[in-house]
N, C-alpha and C positions, 0 to 999 in steps of 0.2 A: 504494500500500500504506500502511496506517495503522500508526502505532506504538502501543505499549501506553499511553503517556501520554495520547493522545487518547481511547482507550477508557476509561481510568479517569476522566478529567474528564467525559466524556459520561455515564457511569453514575452518577457522584456528583452531577451537576446535576439529575437526574430522580429524585424520591423513589419513583416507581412502578417504578424499576429497581433501586435499591439496597436497597429493603425485601425483595423476594424473594431477592436475591442474599445479603443478610446472613442471612436465614432459612435458606437452603440451607447457608450456612457453619455456622450454629449446629447444624443437624440433623446435618451431617457430623461436627462435634466430638462430639456425643452418640453417634453411631454408632461413631466411632473410639475413644471411651473404653471401649467394651465393656460398658457397664452394662445394656444391653438384651439379654436372652437369648432372647426369643421370635423365631423366624424370621419369623413372619407380621408382627410389628410392625416388624422391620427392613425387610422388603420394602415395607410400607406407607410407611414414612418415606423409604426410598431411591427407590423407583419412583413412588410416588404423590405425594410432596411435593417431593423434591429435583430430580428430572429435569424436571418441568414448570416449576419456578421458574428453573432454569438455562437451559432452552430459551427461556423468555420473555425473560430478560435478554439472551441472545445475539442473538436475532432482532430485538428492539426496538432494541438498541444499534446493530446493523448497519444497520437501517432509518434510524435517526437520522443516522448518520454518512454515509450515501450520499444523503440527501435533495437535496443540491445537484447530484447526478449523474443523477437519474431524471427522467422526463418530468413535466411539470406536471399532466397528468391523473391520474397515479398519486400525485403529491404531495398533491393535494387530498383524496384518500381517507384518507391517513394522519392519525392523530389528533394529531400534534405539529407 
């Protein structure tokens, strides 16, 4: 089992991971502030932008963290 410190260092070392994660955090701050009143714009931001960015970060971070535990054939397919 991995601790959160390893997760933070892994996400911070790869810019293609922290950029979508920080974008999702900024969008969540805008949505939390309540400045956007249109439900369609809220749905677009939350479902269309935030969820794919968070999913990308979680899947890619977990793939990076387990690269030493997967087979060599699968590791050659991964881009990192």
